[in-house]
N, C-alpha and C positions, 0 to 999 in steps of 0.2 A: 366613763363610757361615752362614746361619741354620739352626736345628735342623730346620725344615720342609724346607729345601733339601737338607740332608744326608740326611734320611730318603727324600726323593724319589729322590736319586741312588742311595742304597743299594738301594732297591726295583728301580730300573731295572737296576743291575748284577747283582743277584740273579736277576732275571727272565732277563737275557741269559745268565748262567751256566747256569741250569737249562735254558733252551732249547737251548743248545749241547750240553749233556750228553744231552738227549733225542734231538736230531738225530744226534749221534755214535753213540749206542747203536743207533738204528734203522738208520743207514747202514752200520755195521760188521756188522750181521746181515741186511742187506737181501735178499740172495739167498735165504736160507732163509725169511725173513719173507714175501717176495713169493710164494713157493710156498704157504705156509700160507694167506695171504690169498685166493689163488685157489681154495682148497678150500671156502670158505664159500659155501653156496648162497644164491641171492637170497631164498628164502623165510625163511631164518634171519636175514638182514640186515633184511628187512621186519618180522619179528616182534620182533627186538631193538629196532629203531627205534620200533615202536609202543609197546613197554613203556617206553622212555625218555620218550616223549611222555606216556604215562599217568602216569608219575612227576611230570611237570610239572603235569599237571591236578590231581593230589592236592595238590601244593604250593600251587597257586592256591586251592584250596578251603580249605586251612588258613589261608593269609594272609587270605583274604576273611572267614573266620569271626572272626578277631581284629579286623579293621577294623569289621565290623558290630557287634561287641560294644561297641566304643568309641564308637559313634554315627554311623558312616558306612557303612550298608549299600549295597553296589553289586551290580548285576546282573552275572552272570558275564562278559558281553561287555565292558563298560567295565573291569571288574576285570582282565581279561586285557590290556587296553590299558595298564594301569598296571604290573602285575607283570612281564609278559614283556618289555616294552621296557626297564624298569629292570634286569632280570636280566642284560642284556649288560654292565652295569657291573662284574660280577664278573671279567670278563676283563682288567680293569685292576688293577694291583697295589694292594691295599687294598680290603677289602669295603665301605668307606663309599660308594664310587661307586654301588653298587646302590641304597642307601638314598636318596642324593641324587637320583638320576634318578627313582625312584619318587615321591618327594615332589613333584618338579616337575610330573610328568605328572598326579598325583592332584589337584594344585591346580586343574587345568582342570575338575575335577568338583566343585569346591567343598569338597574335603577339606582341613582345616587342615594346614599343613605339619608342625606339631608332632605331630599325631596320626598322620599317615602315616609320619613319621620314627620314632616310637615303635614302630609296627607293623612297620616294616621291620627295625629293630634286634632286636625281639623274635622276628621270624620267623627271622633268621639264628641267634640264640641257641637258640631252641627246635628248629629243624631240626637243628642240630649236636648238641644233647642227644638228640634222637630217634635220630639216626644212631649216636651212641655207645651208646645203650641197645640198639639192634638189633645193632650190631656187637660187643657184648660176647660174643655167642655164638661169634664167630670168634677171641676173645682167646687161647684155648689154642693155636690155630695159630700166632699170632705168638710166643707164649712158646716154642714148640718150635723156632722159627726163630732163637732167640737174643735176648739183650737183655731177659731176663725182668723184672728190677727196673724198667727203664724203662717197659715196656709195662704193668706192673701199676699205674703211676701213672694209667692211664686210668680206674681205679676211682674216683679222687678226684672228677673232674668228674661222673661218673655219679651218685655218691652226693650230691654237692653239688646237682646238678640237681633231685633229689627235693625238697630243702629249698627251693631258690630258686623252684620252680614252684608252691609253695603260694600261693594268692591273696593272703593277707595279706602275706607276705614280698615277693612280686613287686610288688604295688601300692606297697608302701612304698619299694622300690628305685626304681621308676619316678618316684615323687614327689620323692625326693631327687635323682635325676639331673636332673630338670627344673629343680629349684631351683638346682642347681649351674650350669646354663647360663642361668639367669635367664629361664626360660620359665614361663608359667602351668601349673598342674597340669591333669590331664585332667578333663573334665567329669564323667566317671563311671568308677568303678574297673573293672578287668578281672575278669570273673566266673570262677569255678571251672569252670563248664560250658564256656566258650569255650576255656579252657586245655586241658581234656580233649579236646574236639572237635578243636582244632588239632593237638595231639600225635598224636591218632589218624590224622588225615590225613597228617601228616608221616611216621609209621611206615609207612603204606601206600605213600607215595611212595618211601621207601627200599627197601621190598620189591620194588616194581615196577622200580626202577633196578637192584637187585641181580639180578633175574631177567633183565634184558637182557644182563648179563655171562654168566650161566649158559647162555643160548641160544647165545651165541658159543662158549663152551667146549665145549658138546655138539656143535656143528657141526664142531668141529675134532678130534673124537675123544675128548673127555674123558668119563670114566665118570660117568653121571648121578647116582648116589648119592654117590660120593666127592667130587665137585666142587660139589655143591649148597651145602654150608655155606660153604666159602671163597669161592664166587662171590657168593652173595646177601648173606650177613652180612658177609663180608670187604669187599665193595664199600662197604657202609654205613659200616664202620669207617674204611676208607681215605679215602673222600670226605669224611666229617664231620671228620676230622682235617685234611684239606686245606683245609676251610672255615676252620679256626681258624688256619691259617698265613697271616696277613694279608698278608705280603709277597709271597706267591705268587699270581698271578692264577688264580682257579678251582682252586687247589691243584695247579697244574701241577708235575709231577715227584714230589711227595710221594705223591699218590694212586696214581700208577702204581707207584712203588717199593713201597709197602705192599701193594697188591693183588698185585703180582708175587711178593712174599715168601710170600703165602698160597697162591698157585697153583703155585709152582715145584716142590713135592713131588708134584703130581698130573699135571703136564704137562711136555713138553720145553721147554727154554729158549726156543727160537724160537717155539713156540706161545704161551707166556706173553707174549712181546713182541707177537705178533700180536693177542692178546686185548686187552691194555691199549691198544695203538695204535688198534684198531677201536673200543673202548669210548669212548675220548676223542673220536674223530671223530664217532661216532654221537650222543653227548650234546651235543657242540658244535653239530652239525647240527640236533638237536632244539631247542636253545636259539634258534638263528637262525630256524628255521621258526616257532616259537611267537612270537618277537619280531616277525617279519614280519606275522603275523596280527594281533598286538596293535597294531603300528604302523599297520597299515592302518585299524583301527578308530579309533585315537587321532587319526590325521590326518583321517579323514573327519568326525570329530566335533569337530575343532579343539581337541583336548586338548593339542596340542603348542605352542599359542600361550600365551606367558606370561600368567598371571593374578595379580592382587594378592590373594592369600589368605594370611593370616598363619599 
């Protein structure tokens, strides 16, 4: 059996195990969880969903800023057709599918695949770094939950990110990576301004996504001030670490586990389960809704038809 085949099987097995664990946890506490879910008013669900969608919009703006800086400026409508359709690839084990899907759709707009691939990979990396930076505020909460030395390792990528995101360092890494895969270098280097703008949008995206959790927590009786930090900043930390777990589709299981650790001191166990369950459902629904809008645009403009763009 080839190495690629072994990795594929391992990802499928890991995904199945995580899914079974999630289903078992919810099922074994379902009677209490169902009661808590019924307490969430429609207005809170609507506001939480709107904040999740706002997070996606900020992500789109950051991704679009990178693409424009490298020579392919796109109007926000076609940009949504590329990003949001490709985003669904994260629900497959391995983050690479998101980048592959985006490159294929972007080719329909005349964007070179090498360029859109670089932007896609940079977006994943920079979004994770932004999430870790925002989530460091919640790090004391994880340390108090146990496993201090392990969680202190989160400081390493945070510090490394400051160095890697310097324009000279980042552009040199991009050039070397392209040479390794025998692809031509980028026509123009990535500017410092684009890096700052993109990171700014990604930080706003994480804050909006974190607020969607806080709205759910508040609707289930959580104290507004006590739960703000673990909800908003804890979600950024949990979800960004989930992004880095390449074998888990969309960080399934890891995100919920870490977020639960941060919330369990503030809320009853059943309420924590309800929050992480609803959060996953709302974010997934937002991804699907955004992808549907993007797919509609892409299909109407024939962006889903294969094009020969290198």
